[in-house]
N, C-alpha and C positions, 0 to 999 in steps of 0.2 A: 965791145958788142955792139952791133949795129941796131938801128932802131927796129928792123924788121925781125931780127933774132929776138931782140927784148920783148917784141909783141908776141912772137911766136912761143916763147916760154911762158908768158903770162896766159894766154889762150890755152895752150896744152894743158897747163896746171888746172885751169877751169874746166877743161875737158875731163880730166881725170876725176875732178870732184863730182861731175855730173855722172860720170860713169858709176862711181861707187855709190853716189846716191841713188841711181836706178837699181843697181845689183842688190842694195840693201833695203830697198822700197823706203827710203828716207830715214831709216834709223840712223845713218850717218849723213848729216847735211853737207852738201857740196861746199858751201861757205866754210864749213868747219874744217874739210879736208884742204882748201886752198890755204886758210889761215896757217894750219899746221905745217903744210909744205913750205910755204914762205918763212915761217918762223925757223924752221930747221935750216932751210935753204940759206937764209942770211947768215948762218953760223960759217959760212966759208964757200958755199957753192954758187949762189946768186951774188953777183953785184949789188951792192946796197942802193944804188940809183937807178935799177933796172926799170922801175916804173916811170921815172923821170925820162931816162933815155928811149922808152918805148913811145914816148908822146901822150900818153893816156893821163898823166898826172895834171897836164895842163888843162885837160877837157873835163877831169873828174869833177870840179867844182859845179859844172853845169848839170849834172846828172841829178843831184839830189832835189833841188827845187823843181825840176820837171818831172821826176817820178812821183813825189809827193803830190804835186798838182794832179797828174794821172790818177793817183789813189783816190781823189776826190770824185772821180767819174766812176768809180767801182761800187760807190755807195750812195744811196739816198739820204736825204735829211731824216727819214723816218728811220732807217738802218742805224745812223749815228745816235740819234735820240735814244735808241732803244739799248745803247750801249753804257748806260749809267752803271751798270753792274760790273762791267770790265774796268771802268773808271775806278770805283770803290775798291774791286780787288787789287788793282794796281798800286793804288795809293797805300793800301794796306800792306802789300808786299815791301814797299820802301820802308815803312814803319818798322816791320819785322827786321829788315837789315839793321836799322839804328837800334833797335831794342837789345839785340844779341850782338853785333859786331861791334859796337863801339865799347860798351862796358867790359866785355870779356878780353878784347884785344889790348884795351887800355891797362887792364889789371897784369896782363902777362908782359906787354912790350912798351907801355906808356901811350899817353893820350895823343901824342903826335904821330906815331905810327898807327894808332887806332883811327884817326881821321883820314890818313892816308889810305886806309883800307877801306872804311865804310863809305866815303864819298864817292869814289870811283865804282864800286860794286854796286851801289844803289842806283846808279844810272849811267850816263853817257859822258862824253868828252866835256862838257860844260861844267859839271860838278867835279871832274878830274882836274881840269885847269884851275877852278878855284881853290882845290886842295893843293895843288903844285905851288900856285902863287904864294898860299899861306905858308908852305914848308921853306920856300925861298926867303921870305920875310923873317923866318924864325932862324934863318941860319943853318938849316938842316937840308941842303940840296940832296944828299943822298936818297931822301925820302922822296924826292920827285921821281926817282926811278922806280921806287915801289909802286907809286901812283900810275906810272905807266904800264909796269907790268902787270897790275890788275886790270887796267884798259885793254892791254893786248891779249889777256888771256881769259878774261871772264867769257867771252863769247864760246871759247872750246869747252866751257864748263856748262853754260847755260842752253846752247843750241841742241845737243843732243836730248836733253832732258825734254825740252819743248817738243820736238821732232817726233819721239817716241810716245809722249803722253797724247798729243794731237791725233797721232795715228790710232791709238788705242780709243780714244773718244769718238774718233769717226767710226770706227768698226762697232763701238757698243750702240751708236745712235744712227747707225745706216738708213733703217727704214724711215725713221723721222725725218732725217736730212732728205732722202729723195721725195717722200711725200710733201714735205713743206716746199721744195723746189717746184713740183708738179703744180701744187696749188697756186703758188706766186706767178708760175707761167700762165697758168689758165686766166688768172685775175688779170694779169699784164695784158693777154689778148683781148679781154673784155673791155679795158680801158684805153685800148692803143689809141683811141680816136681822139683823146684828150690832147689838146695842143699846148705847146709849150710857148712862153713868151717869144723865144726866138727859134724859127722853124729849122731843123736840120737840113743840111746842105744835101742837094740831091746826090744819089750814089755816084754819079759820075764826077762828081767834085769832090768827093771824099778820098783824095789822093794822099799819099804819105806826107807830101811837103806842106800841103794844105793844111791838113790836121795839125802836124808839128808846129806849124806857123801860129795856129790858134792856141794850142797848148803853151807853147813858149811865151807867147803875149800875155796869157793869164798869170804864169809863174812870174814873169817880169812885174806884172801889176802889183801881185801880191808882196813879193819881195820889197818893191818900192814903198808900199803902204806900210810894212813893218818897219822899215827904215825911217820913214817919215815921222814915226811915233817912237822913235829911238829903240825899237825892238822890246817894247813893252810886252807885246805879244810876239813870241818867239816866230822867226820867218818861216819856219817849217809848219808851225800850226796855221799861220796866215795863208801858206799856200795851200795847205788842204781845205782851208775854209774857202778859199777863191774857187778852187777846183770844184768843191761841192756846189757852191752857188752857180758856176758857170754851166755845169752839167745840169742842176735844176732848171735854169733858164733855157736851156737848150742850146747855148752857144758851143758847148764842148758835146761831143758824142761819147756814148758810154764805152768804156775800157778801150780809151783811145789810142794808147800806144800799142795795144795788139793790133787795132785796125790799121795803125801806120807802120806795122811790121818793125818797129823800132826798140821794143822792151828788151830783147836780149842784149843788144849793144850798149844800150844805156846802164843796164845792170852790170855789165863788165866795167863800164867807166865808174861806176859807183863803188864797186869793189876794189878796183885799182886805186881810188882815193884813199882808202883805209889800208891798204897793204904796207906802206912805208912805216906804219906804227910797229910792225913786227920787227924791223932792225933794231930797236931797242931791247928786245928780248934776247940777251946775248947769254950763253951757258954760265959764264961766271957770276952775271947778276941775277939770273934765276936761282943758281944754286945758293946764293949767299942769302937770298930773302925766301927760300922754300918754307921755312917755318911760318912767318907770317901769312904767305900765300895759302898754304894749306888750312891754316886756322881760320883765316878770313872767309876763304870759300866754303869750308864746311859750316861755319855758323851761319854765313849768307844763305846757304841752300835749305838749313833748317828754319831760319827764320821767315824766309820767303815761303816755304812750304806749308808751315804751321798757320801763320797769319792769312794767306791766301786760301787755305782750305777752311778756315773759320769763316771768313768773309764769304768766301764761295757758297758755302753751305747756307749762310743767312740770306743771300740774294737768289739762291736757287741755280748756281752752277755745279757740274760735275766736278768731281775731286781733279780729274785730268785736264779739264779746261781751266778751273781756278788756279793751279800750279803753273800751267802754261802761260797764262796771262800775267802771273806774278813774275815768272822768270824773265819775261821781257826787260826788266831791270838790268840784266846781265848782258843783253846784247842789243836790244832796240832796234832802231831802223839802220841797215836794210835787213838785218837778220830775221825779223819777224816776218817782214814781207816774203823773203826767199823761203823761209821754211814752210808757210802755208802753201806756197806754189808747189813745193816739192812733196808734201804730205798729199796734195789733191792729185797730182801727177802719178804718185806712187799708188794710189788707192784705186784709181780706175784709168783704163784707157779711153773711155767714152768721154767726150766734150761736155756733153750736157751733164754728166755726172760729176765731172771735175767743177763745173760751174756751181753745182748744187752744193759741192764740199766747200768751194771757196766762198759762197754767200753764207755758209754756217760758220767757218773759222776766222776768215779774214778781218770782218768787223771788230770782234772783242780783241784780237791780237793787235790791231793797229791802234785801236783807242787805248788799249793797255799798255802798248809801247809809249805812246805820249804821256800817258798819266805817271809812267815810272821814270823814263828816261828825261823827259822834256819839262815836267812839272816837278813830281816827287822829289826826284834826286837834287835838283837845284835847291829847293826848300829845305831838305835835310841837310845838304852841305852847309847852307847858310846858318843853321842851327849849330851844326857841331863845330864850326869854325868860331862860334862866340865861346865856346867851351875851352878854347885853348888859352 
């Protein structure tokens, strides 16, 4: 397979995902379609090194810090500060996973398999790697495969739940969302003369390359700062923080990647970077571990839903929003970011209404994703490993 053909296959699968997402009004997220197609494709249709051959794998590592920095230009500090509710709901969801998955799976299959299930389900790859290292050290390498299967498949479980619940929540709160956006826009017009520390570039100089250069510079400074402090603060949290600061100061323009017409391609790079994980989900391995997978996911969904609902009610979230935020434990970034984009796009063809929807659902979903995947899951994994 040549590089061009490999790239064609990947972009064609992405196009199919978008097509189904649009046709189903985001009931089926495009990322879900891509992951499912590639999981089945790696069973004998696609070469396992297709992403590497395409050349996208080498560039994939660039996408995440750049996109996360860009996310900082989508939210003000006030918006982020208002998301303490999403933080609590996300942490509650992780606790829900620990309370149900670990004891029940431990009673049925043993504590090693319980950790192999609960750690990856509660969040992302960092918690999964912690569990895999523990299984290797314990002389149970076969359970590393189970961890990988949970990491590979959990997005297929969580993303449809969030997409459909968010769509319902937007429908239920449509008038409130639009009115809030109009008020925000009016207030923004009234205060547009307030100057930032660093004035924006004149429109003539806001070219794609100039905008990208500034964004990449901020991403580089953020990652370098995280490295300087031995990643005590996760690099992705640092890039989000630097993006927020740079946008607040005026160095970065709002919604920068859209202005630079670069968001779709960078999202493709980001997706390509996670596709190779699908190569581990072979039919034989999936079949041999179907019991733990079904039990783990069933318990996780129940645990996430119950605790998210309870915490959500306490902080004033709708049931749909609370469970959506809690479900980020099952997919994290970039799934949460892609889902909100698709929900906004499916709900309206009007750019202003899409912006209103994004302002409503993006901040809690992004903050919720960091509280589950980046913070909560790592803490839970650390606690569970001490129980082995």
